[in-house]
FIBA-201972 format. One record per atom (N, C-alpha, C): residue in three letters; atom name; x, y, z. Coordinates in steps of 0.02 Angstrom, whole numbers, plus 32768, in hexadecimal, padded with zeros to 4 digits. Layout:
- ALA, CA, X, Y, Z
...
// end
This chain:
- MET, N, C732, 1E19, 5C0E
- MET, CA, C70D, 1DE6, 5BEA
- MET, C, C6DA, 1DC8, 5C1A
- ALA, N, C6A0, 1DB6, 5BFF
- ALA, CA, C66A, 1D9A, 5C28
- ALA, C, C67C, 1D54, 5C41
- GLN, N, C664, 1D46, 5C7D
- GLN, CA, C66F, 1D05, 5C9B
- GLN, C, C646, 1CD0, 5C76
- ARG, N, C666, 1C99, 5C64
- ARG, CA, C642, 1C63, 5C43
- ARG, C, C622, 1C37, 5C78
- TYR, N, C5E1, 1C29, 5C6F
- TYR, CA, C5C0, 1BFC, 5C9E
- TYR, C, C59D, 1BC4, 5C76
- SER, N, C5A3, 1B88, 5C90
- SER, CA, C582, 1B50, 5C72
- SER, C, C56D, 1B21, 5CA9
- SER, N, C531, 1B04, 5CA2
- SER, CA, C51B, 1AD3, 5CD4
- SER, C, C53F, 1A92, 5CCC
- PHE, N, C561, 1A89, 5C93
- PHE, CA, C589, 1A4D, 5C88
- PHE, C, C5CD, 1A56, 5CAA
- SER, N, C5DF, 1A28, 5CD5
- SER, CA, C623, 1A29, 5CF1
- SER, C, C64F, 1A04, 5CBF
- SER, N, C682, 1A27, 5CA6
- SER, CA, C6AE, 1A08, 5C75
- SER, C, C6C9, 19C6, 5C91
- GLY, N, C6C2, 1992, 5C69
- GLY, CA, C6D9, 1950, 5C7F
- GLY, C, C6A4, 1927, 5CA4
- SER, N, C66A, 1943, 5CB2
- SER, CA, C636, 191E, 5CD5
- SER, C, C614, 18EC, 5CA6
- THR, N, C5EE, 18C0, 5CC0
- THR, CA, C5CB, 188D, 5C98
- THR, C, C59A, 18AE, 5C68
- ALA, N, C573, 18E0, 5C80
- ALA, CA, C543, 1902, 5C55
- ALA, C, C568, 1927, 5C1C
- TRP, N, C5A0, 1946, 5C2B
- TRP, CA, C5C8, 1969, 5BFA
- TRP, C, C5E0, 1938, 5BC4
- LEU, N, C5FA, 18FE, 5BDB
- LEU, CA, C613, 18CB, 5BAD
- LEU, C, C5DB, 18AE, 5B83
- LEU, N, C5A2, 189D, 5BA1
- LEU, CA, C56A, 1881, 5B7B
- LEU, C, C54F, 18B2, 5B48
- GLN, N, C54E, 18F1, 5B57
- GLN, CA, C536, 1924, 5B28
- GLN, C, C564, 1925, 5AEA
- ARG, N, C5A4, 191E, 5AF4
- ARG, CA, C5D2, 191D, 5ABB
- ARG, C, C5D0, 18DC, 5A95
- ILE, N, C5CA, 18A4, 5AB7
- ILE, CA, C5C5, 1863, 5A95
- ILE, C, C586, 1860, 5A6B
- THR, N, C54E, 1875, 5A88
- THR, CA, C50E, 1874, 5A62
- THR, C, C511, 18A3, 5A27
- ALA, N, C534, 18DD, 5A2E
- ALA, CA, C53A, 190B, 59F6
- ALA, C, C560, 18EA, 59BD
- ALA, N, C597, 18C8, 59CD
- ALA, CA, C5BF, 18A7, 5999
- ALA, C, C596, 186F, 5977
- PHE, N, C572, 1848, 599F
- PHE, CA, C549, 1813, 5982
- PHE, C, C513, 1831, 5955
- LEU, N, C4F4, 1866, 596B
- LEU, CA, C4BE, 1885, 5944
- LEU, C, C4DA, 18A1, 5902
- VAL, N, C515, 18BD, 5901
- VAL, CA, C531, 18D6, 58C3
- VAL, C, C539, 189C, 5891
- VAL, N, C551, 1864, 58A7
- VAL, CA, C55C, 1829, 587B
- VAL, C, C517, 180E, 5864
- VAL, N, C4E8, 1805, 5891
- VAL, CA, C4A8, 17E9, 587E
- VAL, C, C47F, 181A, 5852
- LEU, N, C484, 1859, 5860
- LEU, CA, C461, 188B, 5835
- LEU, C, C47F, 188B, 57EF
- ALA, N, C4C2, 1884, 57EA
- ALA, CA, C4E1, 1880, 57A8
- ALA, C, C4C7, 1841, 5782
- PHE, N, C4C3, 1809, 57A6
- PHE, CA, C4A7, 17CC, 5788
- PHE, C, C460, 17D7, 5772
- HIS, N, C438, 17F5, 579D
- HIS, CA, C3F1, 1802, 578D
- HIS, C, C3EB, 182D, 574F
- PHE, N, C40F, 1865, 574D
- PHE, CA, C40A, 1891, 5714
- PHE, C, C421, 1870, 56D3
- PHE, N, C458, 184B, 56D7
- PHE, CA, C471, 182A, 569C
- PHE, C, C440, 17F6, 5684
- ASN, N, C427, 17CB, 56B2
- ASN, CA, C3F9, 1796, 56A0
- ASN, C, C3B5, 17AE, 5688
- LEU, N, C399, 17E0, 56AB
- LEU, CA, C354, 17F5, 569B
- LEU, C, C34E, 1835, 5673
- HIS, N, C386, 1851, 565E
- HIS, CA, C381, 188D, 5635
- HIS, C, C3AC, 1888, 55F5
- PHE, N, C3DD, 185A, 55F5
- PHE, CA, C406, 1852, 55BA
- PHE, C, C3FC, 180D, 5598
- VAL, N, C3FC, 17D8, 55C1
- VAL, CA, C3F1, 1794, 55A6
- VAL, C, C3A7, 178E, 5593
- THR, N, C37C, 179C, 55C2
- THR, CA, C334, 179D, 55B5
- THR, C, C31E, 17E5, 55BB
- HIS, N, C302, 1800, 5587
- HIS, CA, C2EE, 1847, 5588
- HIS, C, C2AC, 184E, 55AF
- ALA, N, C2A2, 1888, 55CB
- ALA, CA, C269, 1895, 55F7
- ALA, C, C226, 1882, 55D6
- TYR, N, C21F, 1892, 5597
- TYR, CA, C1E0, 1884, 5575
- TYR, C, C1D6, 1838, 556A
- GLU, N, C209, 1810, 5573
- GLU, CA, C203, 17C6, 556B
- GLU, C, C1F4, 17A4, 55AD
- ILE, N, C1F4, 17C6, 55E4
- ILE, CA, C1EA, 17A8, 5626
- ILE, C, C1A1, 1796, 562D
- GLU, N, C194, 1757, 563B
- GLU, CA, C150, 173E, 5645
- GLU, C, C14F, 1715, 5686
- PHE, N, C113, 170A, 569F
- PHE, CA, C10A, 16E4, 56DD
- PHE, C, C128, 169E, 56D6
- ALA, N, C11D, 167E, 569E
- ALA, CA, C136, 163A, 5692
- ALA, C, C182, 1639, 5695
- GLY, N, C1A2, 166D, 567A
- GLY, CA, C1EB, 1671, 567C
- GLY, C, C204, 167A, 56C3
- SER, N, C1E0, 16A2, 56EB
- SER, CA, C1F1, 16AB, 5731
- SER, C, C1EC, 1669, 5756
- GLN, N, C1B7, 1645, 5748
- GLN, CA, C1AE, 1603, 5768
- GLN, C, C1E7, 15D4, 5754
- ALA, N, C1F9, 15D3, 5715
- ALA, CA, C22F, 15A8, 56FF
- ALA, C, C272, 15B9, 5720
- ARG, N, C281, 15FA, 5726
- ARG, CA, C2BF, 160F, 5747
- ARG, C, C2BE, 15FB, 5791
- MET, N, C286, 1604, 57B3
- MET, CA, C283, 15F4, 57FA
- MET, C, C285, 15A9, 5808
- GLN, N, C277, 1580, 57D6
- GLN, CA, C27B, 1537, 57DF
- GLN, C, C2C3, 151F, 57DC
- ASN, N, C2F1, 1549, 57C5
- ASN, CA, C338, 1539, 57C8
- ASN, C, C350, 1545, 5810
- VAL, N, C36A, 1511, 5830
- VAL, CA, C37C, 1517, 5877
- VAL, C, C3AF, 154E, 5883
- GLY, N, C3E1, 1554, 5859
- GLY, CA, C413, 1588, 5862
- GLY, C, C3F6, 15CE, 585F
- TYR, N, C3CA, 15D8, 582F
- TYR, CA, C3A8, 1619, 5827
- TYR, C, C37B, 1627, 5863
- PHE, N, C356, 15F4, 5878
- PHE, CA, C328, 15FA, 58B2
- PHE, C, C34F, 160F, 58F0
- VAL, N, C385, 15EC, 58FE
- VAL, CA, C3AE, 15FA, 5939
- VAL, C, C3CB, 1641, 5934
- THR, N, C3E3, 1653, 58F9
- THR, CA, C3FE, 1695, 58EF
- THR, C, C3CA, 16CB, 58FD
- MET, N, C38D, 16C2, 58E5
- MET, CA, C359, 16F3, 58EF
- MET, C, C343, 16F8, 5938
- ILE, N, C342, 16BF, 595C
- ILE, CA, C333, 16C0, 59A4
- ILE, C, C36A, 16E6, 59C9
- LEU, N, C3A8, 16D8, 59B8
- LEU, CA, C3E0, 16FC, 59D8
- LEU, C, C3DD, 1746, 59C7
- PHE, N, C3CA, 1755, 5989
- PHE, CA, C3C2, 179C, 5973
- PHE, C, C38C, 17BE, 599F
- LEU, N, C354, 179C, 59A9
- LEU, CA, C31F, 17B7, 59D3
- LEU, C, C336, 17C3, 5A1A
- LEU, N, C356, 1791, 5A39
- LEU, CA, C36C, 1798, 5A7F
- LEU, C, C3A3, 17CE, 5A85
- THR, N, C3D0, 17CF, 5A56
- THR, CA, C408, 17FF, 5A5B
- THR, C, C3EE, 1846, 5A50
- ALA, N, C3C4, 184F, 5A1D
- ALA, CA, C3AA, 1893, 5A0E
- ALA, C, C37F, 18AC, 5A48
- THR, N, C358, 187F, 5A66
- THR, CA, C32E, 1893, 5A9E
- THR, C, C358, 18A8, 5AD9
- PHE, N, C38A, 187F, 5AEB
- PHE, CA, C3B6, 1891, 5B22
- PHE, C, C3DA, 18D3, 5B15
- HIS, N, C3F6, 18D8, 5AD9
- HIS, CA, C41E, 1915, 5AC7
- HIS, C, C3F3, 1954, 5ACA
- GLY, N, C3B7, 194F, 5AAE
- GLY, CA, C38B, 1989, 5AAD
- GLY, C, C371, 199D, 5AF2
- VAL, N, C359, 196C, 5B17
- VAL, CA, C33D, 197A, 5B5A
- VAL, C, C374, 1992, 5B89
- ASN, N, C3AE, 1971, 5B86
- ASN, CA, C3E7, 1986, 5BB1
- ASN, C, C3FD, 19CC, 5B9F
- GLY, N, C3FE, 19DB, 5B5F
- GLY, CA, C411, 1A1F, 5B4A
- GLY, C, C3E0, 1A54, 5B60
- VAL, N, C3A0, 1A46, 5B59
- VAL, CA, C36D, 1A77, 5B70
- VAL, C, C371, 1A80, 5BBB
- TYR, N, C377, 1A48, 5BDF
- TYR, CA, C37B, 1A4C, 5C28
- TYR, C, C3B8, 1A77, 5C3E
- ASN, N, C3F1, 1A6A, 5C21
- ASN, CA, C42C, 1A90, 5C33
- ASN, C, C429, 1AD9, 5C1E
- ALA, N, C406, 1AE7, 5BE6
- ALA, CA, C3FB, 1B2D, 5BD3
- ALA, C, C3D0, 1B4F, 5C06
- LEU, N, C39D, 1B2E, 5C20
- LEU, CA, C373, 1B4B, 5C54
- LEU, C, C39B, 1B57, 5C94
- VAL, N, C3C5, 1B26, 5CA6
- VAL, CA, C3EE, 1B2F, 5CE2
- VAL, C, C41E, 1B69, 5CD9
- ASN, N, C43B, 1B6F, 5C9D
- ASN, CA, C467, 1BA7, 5C8E
- ASN, C, C444, 1BEA, 5C92
- GLN, N, C402, 1BEB, 5C87
- GLN, CA, C3DC, 1C29, 5C8C
- GLN, C, C3CB, 1C3A, 5CD4
- GLY, N, C3DA, 1C0B, 5D02
- GLY, CA, C3D3, 1C1D, 5D48
- GLY, C, C39B, 1BFB, 5D6E
- ILE, N, C377, 1BCC, 5D4F
- ILE, CA, C342, 1BAB, 5D75
- ILE, C, C361, 1B81, 5DAC
- ASP, N, C33D, 1B7E, 5DE4
- ASP, CA, C354, 1B53, 5E1B
- ASP, C, C317, 1B42, 5E47
- GLY, N, C322, 1B1A, 5E77
- GLY, CA, C2ED, 1B08, 5EA7
- GLY, C, C2B2, 1AE6, 5E84
- VAL, N, C277, 1AFF, 5E93
- VAL, CA, C239, 1AE1, 5E78
- VAL, C, C237, 1AE5, 5E2C
- GLN, N, C24C, 1B1C, 5E10
- GLN, CA, C24C, 1B23, 5DC7
- GLN, C, C279, 1AEE, 5DA7
- LYS, N, C2B2, 1AE2, 5DC5
- LYS, CA, C2E0, 1AB0, 5DAA
- LYS, C, C2C1, 1A6A, 5DAD
- ARG, N, C29F, 1A5C, 5DE5
- ARG, CA, C27F, 1A1A, 5DEE
- ARG, C, C245, 1A13, 5DBC
- ILE, N, C21E, 1A46, 5DB0
- ILE, CA, C1E8, 1A44, 5D80
- ILE, C, C204, 1A38, 5D3A
- ALA, N, C23A, 1A59, 5D29
- ALA, CA, C25B, 1A4F, 5CE8
- ALA, C, C271, 1A06, 5CE0
- GLN, N, C28E, 19E9, 5D15
- GLN, CA, C2A4, 19A3, 5D12
- GLN, C, C268, 1975, 5D06
- VAL, N, C232, 197F, 5D2B
- VAL, CA, C1F8, 1953, 5D24
- VAL, C, C1D8, 195C, 5CDF
- VAL, N, C1CC, 1999, 5CC9
- VAL, CA, C1AD, 19A3, 5C88
- VAL, C, C1D8, 198A, 5C4F
- LEU, N, C217, 1999, 5C50
- LEU, CA, C244, 1982, 5C1B
- LEU, C, C24C, 1935, 5C1E
- GLY, N, C24F, 191A, 5C59
- GLY, CA, C252, 18D1, 5C61
- GLY, C, C215, 18AE, 5C46
- ALA, N, C1DB, 18CA, 5C55
- ALA, CA, C19C, 18AC, 5C3C
- ALA, C, C198, 18B3, 5BF0
- ALA, N, C1AB, 18ED, 5BD6
- ALA, CA, C1AB, 18F8, 5B8E
- ALA, C, C1D9, 18C7, 5B6B
- ALA, N, C215, 18BE, 5B88
- ALA, CA, C245, 188E, 5B6B
- ALA, C, C22A, 1847, 5B6B
- LEU, N, C20C, 1833, 5BA4
- LEU, CA, C1EF, 17F1, 5BA9
- LEU, C, C1B9, 17E6, 5B76
- LEU, N, C18B, 1815, 5B71
- LEU, CA, C155, 180F, 5B40
- LEU, C, C170, 180C, 5AF8
- LEU, N, C1A2, 1835, 5AE9
- LEU, CA, C1BF, 1835, 5AA6
- LEU, C, C1E0, 17F1, 5A96
- VAL, N, C205, 17D7, 5AC5
- VAL, CA, C226, 1796, 5ABA
- VAL, C, C1F3, 175D, 5AB4
- VAL, N, C1C1, 175C, 5ADF
- VAL, CA, C18D, 1728, 5ADC
- VAL, C, C16A, 172A, 5A98
- GLN, N, C154, 1766, 5A84
- GLN, CA, C130, 176C, 5A45
- GLN, C, C15E, 175B, 5A09
- GLY, N, C19C, 1771, 5A0C
- GLY, CA, C1CB, 1762, 59D7
- GLY, C, C1D7, 1718, 59CF
- ILE, N, C1DE, 16F5, 5A07
- ILE, CA, C1E8, 16AD, 5A05
- ILE, C, C1A9, 168A, 59EC
- ARG, N, C16E, 16A2, 59FF
- ARG, CA, C12F, 1685, 59E6
- ARG, C, C12B, 168C, 599A
- VAL, N, C13C, 16C6, 5980
- VAL, CA, C13B, 16D1, 5938
- VAL, C, C16E, 16A4, 5915
- ALA, N, C1AC, 16A1, 5931
- ALA, CA, C1E0, 1677, 5913
- ALA, C, C1CA, 162D, 5912
- ASN, N, C1AE, 1617, 594A
- ASN, CA, C197, 15D0, 594C
- ASN, C, C160, 15C3, 591A
- THR, N, C131, 15F2, 5912
- THR, CA, C0FB, 15EB, 58E2
- THR, C, C118, 15E7, 589C
- LEU, N, C145, 1615, 588B
- LEU, CA, C163, 1614, 5849
- LEU, C, C18A, 15D4, 583B
- ALA, N, C1AA, 15BA, 586F
- ALA, CA, C1D1, 157C, 5868
- ALA, C, C1A6, 153E, 5867
- GLY, N, C166, 1546, 5877
- GLY, CA, C139, 150C, 5876
- GLY, C, C138, 14E4, 58B6
- PHE, N, C14D, 1503, 58ED
- PHE, CA, C14C, 14E0, 592E
- PHE, C, C109, 14E7, 594F
// end
């Protein structure tokens, strides 16, 4: 049988955070799909409705947490997939910087959009 290799050390903080964010994302995605695909149908979604939802503090906080969690989970997953493929040294550092910058830009822009929708 082939040797299993993972850049995640079982029981490490990165390993634990990847699993916690996955569980959170499953719950929030279920909420999102239920709310925006069954309660409110896609053809009924309008900008004013998005603004109204984002003005609810609970919804706003949930969406910010969704943004942060999804960004961490995705970037951490891509980074570890690259490490599992064997990058190291300069390539690994470049991946860290590029993914870190992309994550930062995504979070900043996402928060700007959320604040605008919420009327801040």
